[in-house]
Residue frames relative to the residue before (quaternion, step in Angstrom):
aa qw qx qy qz dx dy dz
M 1.0000 0.0000 0.0000 0.0000 0.00 0.00 0.00
P 0.5415 -0.5937 0.4673 0.3687 3.59 -1.06 0.66
T 0.2737 -0.7763 0.5477 0.1498 3.62 -1.20 0.52
R 0.1875 -0.7539 0.6188 0.1164 3.45 -1.42 0.30
R 0.5374 -0.6398 0.4560 0.3065 3.52 -1.24 0.45
L 0.0204 0.7561 -0.6536 0.0270 3.57 -0.91 1.01
G 0.7788 -0.2470 0.0986 0.5680 3.54 0.06 1.34
P 0.8163 -0.1937 0.1090 0.5331 3.64 -0.64 -0.95
F 0.6188 0.5587 -0.3269 0.4450 3.58 1.27 -0.12
Q 0.2383 -0.6853 0.6632 0.1838 3.50 -1.39 0.51
V 0.0252 0.8374 -0.5421 0.0649 3.61 -0.36 1.17
S 0.6945 -0.4594 0.3514 0.4279 3.49 -1.33 0.25
A 0.5582 -0.6332 0.4148 0.3398 3.63 -0.93 0.84
I 0.7520 0.1782 -0.1529 0.6159 3.57 1.16 -0.42
G 0.2172 -0.7879 0.5674 0.1006 3.50 -0.77 1.12
F 0.4533 -0.6599 0.5328 0.2743 3.54 -1.31 -0.23
G 0.2008 -0.7605 0.6097 0.0979 3.58 -0.83 1.14
C 0.2862 -0.8230 0.4773 0.1135 3.51 -0.50 1.21
M 0.4080 0.7638 -0.4537 0.2103 3.60 1.12 -0.15
N 0.6031 0.6115 -0.3471 0.3766 3.59 1.05 -0.82
F 0.6007 0.5870 -0.3663 0.4005 3.58 1.09 -0.48
S 0.8319 0.2578 -0.0390 0.4899 3.57 1.13 -0.79
H 0.8355 0.1864 0.0125 0.5167 3.57 0.98 -0.71
G 0.8216 0.3476 -0.2269 0.3907 3.55 -1.21 0.69
Y 0.8060 0.2624 -0.1245 0.5158 3.56 1.03 -0.60
G 0.6583 -0.5986 0.2869 0.3548 3.55 1.11 0.75
Q 0.7402 0.3426 -0.2557 0.5190 3.59 1.09 0.55
K 0.1458 -0.7238 0.6631 0.1229 3.45 -1.40 0.38
M 0.2325 -0.8087 0.5257 0.1247 3.61 -0.38 1.26
T 0.4605 -0.6434 0.5326 0.3006 3.49 -1.27 0.43
A 0.6637 -0.4684 0.3725 0.4486 3.59 -1.25 0.25
E 0.6422 0.5369 -0.3316 0.4351 3.59 0.94 -0.82
Q 0.6775 0.4709 -0.2899 0.4850 3.62 0.99 -0.77
A 0.7356 0.4447 -0.2670 0.4357 3.63 0.84 -0.86
K 0.5771 0.6413 -0.3931 0.3181 3.57 1.02 -0.70
P 0.6409 0.5113 -0.3653 0.4409 3.74 0.75 -0.70
V 0.6340 0.5244 -0.3341 0.4597 3.62 1.07 -0.71
I 0.6593 0.4997 -0.2919 0.4801 3.57 0.88 -0.95
D 0.6601 0.5120 -0.3119 0.4527 3.57 0.92 -0.90
A 0.6379 0.5396 -0.3147 0.4503 3.57 1.05 -0.72
A 0.6316 0.5210 -0.3073 0.4851 3.54 1.12 -0.86
L 0.6857 0.4932 -0.2995 0.4437 3.57 0.89 -0.90
Q 0.6503 0.5152 -0.3045 0.4680 3.51 1.04 -0.83
A 0.6421 0.5115 -0.2992 0.4863 3.60 1.23 -0.54
G 0.6018 -0.5945 0.3440 0.4075 3.60 1.23 -0.14
T 0.4004 0.7203 -0.4696 0.3167 3.56 1.21 0.25
T 0.0472 -0.8242 0.5643 0.0099 3.56 -0.80 1.04
L 0.6742 0.4711 -0.2796 0.4953 3.59 1.27 -0.18
F 0.0187 0.8152 -0.5753 0.0644 3.53 -0.59 1.19
D 0.1449 -0.8276 0.5423 0.0044 3.54 -0.84 1.10
T 0.0462 0.7843 -0.6142 0.0739 3.55 -0.92 1.06
A 0.1447 -0.7837 0.5937 0.1114 3.60 -1.25 -0.18
M 0.5708 -0.5758 0.4341 0.3927 3.60 -1.11 0.47
L 0.5891 0.6043 -0.3749 0.3837 3.63 1.05 -0.65
Y 0.6427 0.5822 -0.3327 0.3704 3.58 0.95 -0.94
G 0.8285 -0.0939 -0.0014 0.5520 3.58 -0.12 1.23
N 0.4925 -0.6707 0.4095 0.3740 3.57 1.22 0.56
G 0.8099 -0.2286 0.1002 0.5309 3.61 0.77 1.06
H 0.4938 0.6898 -0.4223 0.3194 3.57 1.19 -0.43
N 0.6645 0.5427 -0.2839 0.4282 3.55 0.95 -1.02
E 0.6803 0.4746 -0.2930 0.4756 3.55 0.92 -0.87
T 0.6425 0.5240 -0.3177 0.4601 3.54 1.00 -0.78
L 0.6201 0.5366 -0.3226 0.4727 3.57 1.05 -0.87
L 0.6946 0.4792 -0.2908 0.4508 3.60 0.79 -0.95
S 0.6087 0.5591 -0.3675 0.4263 3.57 1.04 -0.61
E 0.6654 0.4976 -0.2791 0.4815 3.60 1.22 -0.60
I 0.8314 0.2896 -0.1221 0.4582 3.58 0.78 -0.91
L 0.7690 0.3316 -0.1837 0.5147 3.61 1.19 -0.37
I 0.7262 0.4709 -0.2650 0.4250 3.56 0.65 -1.15
A 0.6507 0.5679 -0.3317 0.3796 3.60 0.83 -0.93
G 0.8230 0.2652 -0.1309 0.4849 3.59 0.85 -0.89
H 0.7923 0.3120 -0.1371 0.5062 3.60 1.21 -0.35
R 0.2839 0.8121 -0.4884 0.1461 3.60 1.12 0.21
D 0.6807 0.5126 -0.2705 0.4480 3.59 1.02 -0.84
Q 0.7163 0.4706 -0.2309 0.4605 3.53 1.21 -0.55
I 0.7312 0.3884 -0.2216 0.5152 3.64 1.30 -0.10
V 0.3405 -0.6463 0.6297 0.2644 3.46 -1.46 0.19
L 0.1772 -0.8231 0.5394 0.0130 3.48 -0.57 1.32
C 0.0491 -0.7992 0.5989 -0.0171 3.55 -0.81 1.11
S 0.0168 0.7800 -0.6256 0.0020 3.49 -1.16 0.71
K 0.2836 -0.7777 0.5437 0.1384 3.61 -1.20 0.15
G 0.0767 -0.7912 0.6046 0.0505 3.55 -1.17 0.55
G 0.6060 0.5879 -0.4099 0.3452 3.54 -1.30 0.17
M 0.7540 0.2382 -0.1907 0.5817 3.59 1.28 0.17
V 0.0014 -0.7945 0.6069 -0.0227 3.56 -0.86 0.94
A 0.3854 -0.6719 0.5784 0.2561 3.54 -1.33 0.29
E 0.1021 -0.8037 0.5861 0.0108 3.58 -0.77 1.09
Q 0.4308 -0.6980 0.5094 0.2603 3.52 -0.98 0.86
G 0.0157 0.7881 -0.6149 0.0251 3.60 -0.91 0.98
P 0.7626 -0.3870 0.2667 0.4445 3.58 -1.29 -0.01
E 0.7521 0.3181 -0.1857 0.5466 3.61 1.15 -0.56
G 0.7477 -0.3784 0.2206 0.4991 3.57 1.10 0.56
Y 0.7276 -0.4173 0.3044 0.4514 3.57 -1.25 -0.27
R 0.0339 -0.7757 0.6294 0.0315 3.54 -1.08 0.76
R 0.4509 -0.6902 0.4961 0.2722 3.57 -1.00 0.76
R 0.0970 -0.7604 0.6388 0.0657 3.54 -1.10 0.76
I 0.2086 -0.7879 0.5737 0.0808 3.50 -0.79 1.09
D 0.0483 0.7895 -0.6029 0.1043 3.61 -0.78 1.08
S 0.0727 -0.8275 0.5567 -0.0063 3.58 -0.35 1.25
K 0.3147 0.7557 -0.5283 0.2253 3.63 1.11 0.31
P 0.5878 -0.6035 0.3820 0.3798 3.65 -0.86 0.81
Q 0.6861 0.5001 -0.3022 0.4334 3.56 0.83 -0.95
T 0.6043 0.5631 -0.3227 0.4622 3.54 1.22 -0.60
I 0.6628 0.5123 -0.2760 0.4712 3.51 0.94 -1.02
V 0.6533 0.5068 -0.3153 0.4658 3.60 0.90 -0.90
Q 0.6890 0.4676 -0.3006 0.4651 3.60 0.88 -0.91
N 0.6123 0.5464 -0.3493 0.4522 3.59 1.01 -0.74
C 0.6463 0.5414 -0.3050 0.4430 3.56 1.00 -0.87
H 0.6374 0.5216 -0.2984 0.4823 3.55 1.01 -0.96
D 0.6746 0.4988 -0.3039 0.4514 3.55 0.87 -0.97
S 0.6375 0.5269 -0.3375 0.4495 3.64 1.00 -0.78
L 0.6382 0.5396 -0.3288 0.4398 3.54 0.92 -0.92
Q 0.6671 0.4984 -0.3066 0.4611 3.61 1.00 -0.82
R 0.6716 0.4960 -0.3039 0.4589 3.55 0.96 -0.84
L 0.7022 0.4480 -0.2501 0.4936 3.59 1.05 -0.85
K 0.2875 -0.7912 0.4897 0.2270 3.62 1.27 -0.28
T 0.5236 0.5699 -0.4416 0.4539 3.48 0.88 1.10
D 0.5073 -0.6717 0.4545 0.2914 3.61 -1.15 0.55
V 0.8189 0.1030 -0.0190 0.5644 3.57 1.11 -0.52
L 0.2910 -0.7090 0.6131 0.1917 3.61 -1.17 0.64
D 0.4550 -0.6974 0.4855 0.2663 3.57 -0.90 0.92
L 0.7852 0.0082 0.0228 0.6188 3.56 1.10 -0.76
Y 0.0470 -0.7997 0.5986 0.0013 3.54 -0.71 1.07
Y 0.1899 -0.8106 0.5489 0.0741 3.58 -0.72 1.10
L 0.3805 -0.5720 0.6581 0.3080 3.48 -1.43 0.31
H 0.3539 -0.7835 0.4659 0.2090 3.60 -0.36 1.27
R 0.7724 -0.1001 0.0206 0.6269 3.60 1.05 -0.59
W 0.3738 -0.6837 0.5715 0.2572 3.60 -1.12 0.56
D 0.3970 -0.7578 0.4666 0.2243 3.58 -0.79 0.97
K 0.3849 -0.7685 0.4250 0.2840 3.56 1.41 -0.05
V 0.6108 0.4991 -0.3521 0.5038 3.53 1.29 0.39
T 0.6971 0.3938 -0.2443 0.5470 3.59 0.84 -0.91
P 0.4748 -0.6789 0.4558 0.3255 3.61 -0.70 0.91
I 0.5376 -0.6653 0.4122 0.3138 3.57 -0.79 1.03
E 0.5956 0.5830 -0.3501 0.4275 3.57 1.15 -0.65
E 0.6581 0.5045 -0.3067 0.4672 3.59 1.07 -0.79
V 0.6244 0.5385 -0.3257 0.4628 3.57 1.04 -0.81
V 0.7311 0.4529 -0.2467 0.4467 3.49 0.72 -1.04
G 0.5742 0.5623 -0.3689 0.4670 3.56 1.27 -0.51
A 0.6486 0.5048 -0.3115 0.4769 3.59 1.01 -0.83
M 0.6720 0.4876 -0.3072 0.4651 3.58 0.95 -0.83
G 0.6093 0.5410 -0.3443 0.4665 3.53 1.13 -0.60
R 0.6318 0.5100 -0.3428 0.4725 3.62 1.06 -0.60
L 0.5807 0.5410 -0.3813 0.4740 3.62 1.13 -0.49
V 0.6126 0.5190 -0.3591 0.4758 3.62 1.04 -0.62
E 0.6620 0.5129 -0.3115 0.4491 3.59 0.86 -0.98
Q 0.7005 0.4643 -0.2737 0.4677 3.61 1.04 -0.75
G 0.5340 -0.6603 0.3985 0.3464 3.60 1.22 -0.03
K 0.4883 0.6727 -0.4299 0.3524 3.59 1.23 0.14
V 0.7769 0.1449 -0.0437 0.6112 3.53 1.20 -0.65
R 0.3950 -0.7308 0.5079 0.2280 3.59 -0.97 0.81
T 0.7849 -0.0484 0.0567 0.6152 3.59 1.05 -0.89
I 0.2763 -0.7764 0.5413 0.1670 3.54 -1.20 0.35
G 0.1391 -0.7974 0.5856 0.0425 3.51 -1.31 0.52
L 0.3187 -0.7149 0.5831 0.2177 3.55 -1.33 0.03
S 0.1780 -0.7853 0.5797 0.1246 3.59 -1.18 0.36
E 0.8610 0.0295 -0.0742 0.5023 3.51 -1.05 0.95
V 0.4163 0.6686 -0.5033 0.3555 3.54 0.73 1.11
S 0.5519 -0.6000 0.4667 0.3429 3.56 -1.30 0.37
A 0.6634 -0.4641 0.4038 0.4260 3.53 -1.41 0.14
A 0.6536 0.5272 -0.3318 0.4298 3.58 0.90 -0.78
T 0.6578 0.5075 -0.2884 0.4760 3.54 1.06 -0.84
L 0.6075 0.5528 -0.3323 0.4636 3.53 1.06 -0.72
E 0.6883 0.4865 -0.2896 0.4534 3.53 0.82 -1.00
K 0.6345 0.5195 -0.3337 0.4650 3.60 1.00 -0.67
A 0.6791 0.4994 -0.2847 0.4564 3.51 0.96 -0.93
H 0.6506 0.5367 -0.2956 0.4487 3.54 0.99 -0.91
S 0.6193 0.5414 -0.3453 0.4519 3.63 1.11 -0.48
V 0.6724 0.4692 -0.3000 0.4875 3.59 1.22 -0.41
H 0.7782 -0.0996 0.1120 0.6099 3.58 0.95 -0.92
P 0.5839 -0.6111 0.3987 0.3560 3.61 -0.93 0.84
I 0.2100 -0.7635 0.6012 0.1074 3.58 -0.84 0.98
T 0.3412 -0.7639 0.5189 0.1758 3.52 -0.73 1.12
A 0.8282 -0.0315 0.0755 0.5544 3.59 0.83 -0.89
V 0.1607 -0.7055 0.6706 0.1636 3.54 -1.37 0.38
Q 0.2273 -0.7529 0.6060 0.1192 3.50 -0.91 1.01
S 0.1291 0.7783 -0.6019 0.1239 3.53 -0.91 1.00
E 0.5309 -0.5868 0.4851 0.3723 3.56 -1.15 0.48
Y 0.1451 0.7841 -0.5860 0.1440 3.56 -0.75 1.03
S 0.2604 0.7405 -0.5853 0.2032 3.55 -0.80 1.04
L 0.7325 -0.3647 0.2859 0.4987 3.59 -1.17 -0.11
W 0.8004 0.3202 -0.1781 0.4744 3.56 0.89 -0.84
T 0.6886 0.3189 -0.2783 0.5888 3.59 1.29 0.29
R 0.0111 -0.8550 0.5147 -0.0621 3.56 -0.01 1.37
N 0.2669 0.8211 -0.4863 0.1345 3.61 1.13 0.04
P 0.6617 0.5247 -0.3399 0.4138 3.65 0.85 -0.84
E 0.6036 0.5857 -0.3796 0.3853 3.60 1.15 -0.41
I 0.5098 0.6527 -0.4342 0.3543 3.60 1.20 -0.33
A 0.8167 -0.1549 0.1357 0.5391 3.61 0.85 -0.96
L 0.6051 0.6142 -0.3574 0.3592 3.58 1.10 -0.71
L 0.6603 0.5097 -0.3304 0.4416 3.60 0.83 -0.89
Q 0.6523 0.4918 -0.3277 0.4745 3.58 0.90 -0.77
A 0.6430 0.5131 -0.3382 0.4571 3.64 0.96 -0.74
C 0.6403 0.5194 -0.3231 0.4645 3.59 1.01 -0.80
E 0.6568 0.4987 -0.3090 0.4737 3.57 0.92 -0.83
K 0.6480 0.5059 -0.3291 0.4645 3.64 0.91 -0.79
L 0.7724 0.3887 -0.1995 0.4609 3.61 0.84 -0.93
G 0.4768 -0.6812 0.4398 0.3395 3.57 1.22 -0.15
V 0.4371 0.6870 -0.4380 0.3809 3.56 1.25 0.62
A 0.4003 -0.7036 0.5225 0.2679 3.61 -0.92 0.80
L 0.2377 -0.7376 0.6078 0.1736 3.52 -1.10 0.68
V 0.1555 -0.8099 0.5644 0.0362 3.55 -0.25 1.35
A 0.2244 -0.8302 0.5070 0.0582 3.52 -0.32 1.41
F 0.1360 -0.7718 0.6163 0.0769 3.59 -0.60 1.16
S 0.8088 0.1864 -0.2173 0.5137 3.56 -1.30 0.56
P 0.1581 0.8367 -0.5157 0.0948 3.69 0.78 0.85
V 0.6990 0.3478 -0.2764 0.5603 3.58 1.28 -0.15
G 0.6233 -0.6281 0.3346 0.3240 3.53 0.99 0.90
R 0.5911 -0.5830 0.3563 0.4287 3.60 0.96 0.82
G 0.7776 -0.3501 0.1580 0.4978 3.57 0.98 0.92
F 0.5388 0.6664 -0.3860 0.3414 3.58 1.25 -0.47
L 0.7412 0.4034 -0.2007 0.4977 3.50 1.03 -0.82
T 0.5018 0.6076 -0.4268 0.4437 3.49 0.96 1.06
D 0.5953 -0.5726 0.4198 0.3762 3.58 -1.32 -0.04
S 0.7147 0.5095 -0.2484 0.4097 3.60 1.19 -0.30
F 0.6581 0.5527 -0.3242 0.3953 3.55 1.07 -0.55
E 0.0609 -0.8310 0.5527 -0.0177 3.55 -0.72 1.17
G 0.7750 -0.2704 0.1806 0.5419 3.62 1.19 -0.13
L 0.6990 -0.5141 0.3357 0.3667 3.50 -1.35 0.03
D 0.4557 0.6879 -0.4515 0.3397 3.63 1.16 -0.20
G 0.7902 0.2842 -0.2126 0.4995 3.55 -0.77 1.01
L 0.5909 0.5508 -0.3769 0.4533 3.59 1.17 -0.37
S 0.5882 -0.5815 0.4414 0.3479 3.56 -1.25 0.73
G 0.6337 -0.5701 0.3900 0.3485 3.57 -1.24 0.53
D 0.7152 0.4102 -0.2489 0.5082 3.62 1.19 -0.56
D 0.3847 0.6957 -0.5177 0.3161 3.57 1.16 0.34
L 0.5197 -0.7030 0.3868 0.2932 3.57 -0.61 1.18
R 0.5927 0.5854 -0.3661 0.4147 3.63 1.12 -0.52
Q 0.5377 0.6352 -0.4043 0.3793 3.62 1.20 -0.39
K 0.7504 0.3612 -0.1999 0.5162 3.63 1.19 -0.46
M 0.5672 0.6192 -0.3939 0.3739 3.56 1.20 0.07
P 0.5111 -0.7130 0.3632 0.3139 3.64 -0.43 1.15
R 0.7042 0.4896 -0.2973 0.4195 3.60 0.88 -0.82
F 0.6490 0.4856 -0.3236 0.4881 3.55 1.27 -0.13
L 0.6400 0.5329 -0.3041 0.4625 3.60 1.33 -0.14
S 0.5553 -0.5973 0.4549 0.3577 3.58 -1.22 0.46
P 0.6095 -0.1746 -0.7706 -0.0649 1.60 -2.07 1.38
A 0.4206 0.7302 -0.4633 0.2743 3.56 1.28 -0.07
F 0.6470 0.5570 -0.3415 0.3931 3.58 0.90 -0.88
E 0.6506 0.5236 -0.3198 0.4474 3.58 0.91 -0.83
H 0.6338 0.5049 -0.3295 0.4845 3.57 1.04 -0.72
N 0.6974 0.4633 -0.2881 0.4648 3.62 0.85 -0.96
Q 0.5725 0.6021 -0.3806 0.4060 3.60 1.13 -0.56
A 0.6181 0.5367 -0.3408 0.4624 3.64 1.09 -0.64
L 0.6311 0.5090 -0.3229 0.4883 3.58 1.14 -0.66
Q 0.6217 0.5642 -0.3060 0.4489 3.48 1.06 -0.85
A 0.6509 0.5251 -0.3104 0.4520 3.55 1.03 -0.82
S 0.6276 0.5382 -0.3171 0.4646 3.54 1.07 -0.72
L 0.6528 0.5077 -0.3062 0.4715 3.56 0.98 -0.86
R 0.6459 0.5253 -0.3213 0.4512 3.54 0.99 -0.87
A 0.6395 0.5226 -0.3194 0.4646 3.56 1.00 -0.86
K 0.6499 0.4976 -0.3236 0.4746 3.61 0.93 -0.75
A 0.6405 0.5075 -0.3392 0.4660 3.63 0.91 -0.74
R 0.6401 0.5093 -0.3339 0.4684 3.59 0.90 -0.79
A 0.6612 0.5098 -0.3239 0.4449 3.59 0.90 -0.78
L 0.7009 0.4366 -0.2517 0.5047 3.59 1.13 -0.62
G 0.4630 -0.7155 0.4250 0.3051 3.59 1.27 -0.12
V 0.6004 0.5058 -0.3822 0.4874 3.55 1.14 0.71
T 0.5658 -0.5565 0.4551 0.4039 3.60 -1.22 0.08
T 0.6418 -0.5299 0.3879 0.3961 3.52 -1.26 0.38
A 0.6409 0.5139 -0.3290 0.4658 3.60 1.02 -0.79
Q 0.6418 0.5209 -0.3314 0.4549 3.58 0.97 -0.75
L 0.6371 0.5211 -0.3267 0.4646 3.55 1.00 -0.78
A 0.6658 0.5004 -0.3162 0.4542 3.56 0.87 -0.87
L 0.6680 0.4915 -0.3001 0.4713 3.60 0.98 -0.78
A 0.6330 0.5168 -0.3350 0.4691 3.63 0.99 -0.79
W 0.6317 0.5341 -0.3418 0.4459 3.56 0.95 -0.82
L 0.6797 0.4862 -0.2974 0.4617 3.57 0.91 -0.90
L 0.6509 0.5194 -0.3322 0.4431 3.64 0.89 -0.75
Q 0.7170 0.4409 -0.2543 0.4763 3.54 1.03 -0.72
K 0.4746 0.6675 -0.4330 0.3765 3.54 1.27 -0.05
S 0.7666 -0.1897 0.1495 0.5950 3.53 1.02 -0.94
P 0.4947 -0.6550 0.4751 0.3170 3.58 -1.07 0.66
A 0.5515 0.6072 -0.3894 0.4189 3.60 1.29 -0.13
I 0.6660 0.5473 -0.2992 0.4092 3.58 1.17 -0.49
I 0.0444 -0.7671 0.6399 0.0076 3.58 -1.00 0.88
P 0.2085 -0.7939 0.5552 0.1340 3.66 -0.32 1.12
I 0.1307 -0.7783 0.6092 0.0769 3.55 -1.19 0.70
P 0.0582 -0.8069 0.5872 0.0261 3.66 0.39 1.13
G 0.2341 -0.7352 0.6195 0.1445 3.51 -1.30 0.52
T 0.0738 0.7848 -0.6136 0.0457 3.57 -1.22 0.50
T 0.2900 -0.7228 0.5888 0.2161 3.52 -1.29 0.34
S 0.5723 0.5801 -0.3436 0.4668 3.60 1.39 0.32
V 0.4764 -0.6624 0.5059 0.2799 3.53 -0.95 0.89
D 0.6626 0.5116 -0.3001 0.4574 3.57 0.95 -0.97
H 0.6827 0.4684 -0.3072 0.4692 3.60 0.89 -0.86
A 0.5823 0.5537 -0.3969 0.4437 3.68 1.04 -0.59
R 0.6636 0.4862 -0.2965 0.4850 3.60 0.94 -0.89
E 0.6577 0.5357 -0.2991 0.4370 3.55 0.87 -0.96
N 0.6484 0.5083 -0.3141 0.4718 3.60 0.92 -0.89
A 0.6700 0.5206 -0.3181 0.4228 3.52 0.85 -0.97
R 0.6583 0.5326 -0.3145 0.4289 3.57 0.96 -0.83
A 0.5397 0.6207 -0.4022 0.4020 3.59 1.22 -0.42
A 0.5665 0.5977 -0.4016 0.4008 3.67 1.06 -0.48
S 0.7201 0.4219 -0.2840 0.4721 3.67 1.00 -0.49
L 0.5101 0.6398 -0.4435 0.3656 3.68 1.17 -0.01
S 0.1257 -0.7610 0.6342 0.0529 3.49 -1.26 0.67
L 0.1647 -0.7861 0.5866 0.1039 3.58 -0.61 1.11
S 0.4786 -0.6334 0.4999 0.3462 3.55 -1.08 0.57
H 0.6732 -0.4978 0.3471 0.4226 3.56 -1.18 0.42
E 0.6574 0.5149 -0.3103 0.4543 3.58 0.99 -0.86
D 0.6632 0.4991 -0.3045 0.4672 3.59 0.89 -0.93
W 0.6300 0.5331 -0.3401 0.4509 3.61 0.96 -0.88
Q 0.6700 0.4977 -0.3087 0.4561 3.58 0.88 -0.91
V 0.6303 0.5327 -0.3271 0.4605 3.58 0.96 -0.75
V 0.6619 0.4847 -0.3020 0.4856 3.60 0.91 -0.86
D 0.6385 0.5662 -0.3218 0.4102 3.53 0.98 -0.93
R 0.7205 0.4242 -0.2425 0.4920 3.58 1.14 -0.70
L 0.5574 0.6294 -0.4149 0.3478 3.65 1.07 -0.34
I 0.7942 0.0065 0.0028 0.6076 3.60 0.95 -0.72
G 0.2913 0.7600 -0.5392 0.2163 3.52 -0.85 0.98
Q 0.7769 -0.3634 0.2434 0.4529 3.54 -1.27 -0.17
D 0.6697 0.5287 -0.3158 0.4150 3.56 1.10 -0.44
N 0.8034 0.2764 -0.1518 0.5051 3.57 1.19 -0.38
V 0.5704 0.5869 -0.4146 0.3978 3.61 1.11 -0.22
V 0.2349 -0.7775 0.5704 0.1222 3.64 -0.91 0.86
G 0.7588 0.3747 -0.2715 0.4585 3.60 -0.95 0.86
G 0.4831 -0.6795 0.4834 0.2669 3.56 -1.05 0.79
R 0.5264 -0.6385 0.4492 0.3369 3.56 -1.11 0.36
Y 0.7777 0.1800 -0.1251 0.5891 3.61 1.19 -0.37
D 0.4878 -0.5687 0.5376 0.3868 3.58 -1.29 0.23
A 0.7529 -0.4209 0.2720 0.4267 3.54 -1.38 0.25
A 0.6709 0.5204 -0.3102 0.4276 3.63 0.89 -0.94
A 0.7051 0.4469 -0.2752 0.4769 3.55 0.89 -0.85
Q 0.6266 0.5595 -0.3284 0.4317 3.57 1.07 -0.76
A 0.5847 0.6029 -0.3451 0.4190 3.57 1.21 -0.65
G 0.6782 0.4992 -0.2903 0.4545 3.61 1.15 -0.49
V 0.6207 0.5534 -0.3394 0.4398 3.56 1.25 -0.03
D 0.3712 -0.7122 0.5512 0.2262 3.60 -0.89 0.93
T 0.0031 0.8652 -0.4996 0.0426 3.58 0.02 1.25
E 0.4565 0.6868 -0.4769 0.3043 3.70 1.13 -0.12
N 0.8364 -0.0545 -0.0330 0.5444 3.52 -0.71 1.19
F 0.1010 0.8534 -0.5060 0.0742 3.53 1.15 0.74
């Protein structure tokens, strides 16, 4: 697989987001169920794997320790995140964001224990609480680097202004942000800031949480705690409008002889060499399919056509509900 630069690391141009195994989509897979998917990604040349303490409240990290870390630690770049947990309340689980330095340090130590590894290659602040000065948070994360617990540090869902403040305290290797054809927020300022500072933009949900694929038709049949059940763009009447855009993208993919997911990933890779998508899946076939997208090359004309099919000018509905959106640092995003 082609590679891209992630700080001091050279990683597969398309990584693997492991959240789907444990969090967000109404399931927690066993090691036996997840192992064939991870093996398929590894065999396809994937070397970048992303997890977080939030995903299943540690379930995802424990799962990876069994099926990925034990036999492949030296061949992969391992990333995790701290500073956000899911807490059980009267109305179900709610996310709590805590960026206090002592919290981040403890979260990191706990992740290392669950993953059964001595060091994380990249450790992210999962969300900034917008209360603790970002300089203090990054200072504490920098000390984890000095102690050998972490090789590099990153941020998730922050603005360009916050990135620049953080980078002045300690080098930031990557910013993780939702980025796809139908989520273009990073194009406002964040992508340019990453390119200027030499920071990788790690794109999560690069196939639109399944929307930019050949198989997703709507919410029918999904579990009640699937996170898409609360996302405005997946709900009527926005969904029906967006489905027409989806049909156009699928038609373009068929014309080019690729899958819709591959087309969405290829578009993203050609947007900037700073971008590294990390699609997630629970399917062996989709893991292989996603990896093959790294070798696709769109003509300039085809890239421009795809760029116009779905974007900020025609997608209807927000990507989060109000509660989830409040946890995103959107100032000058």
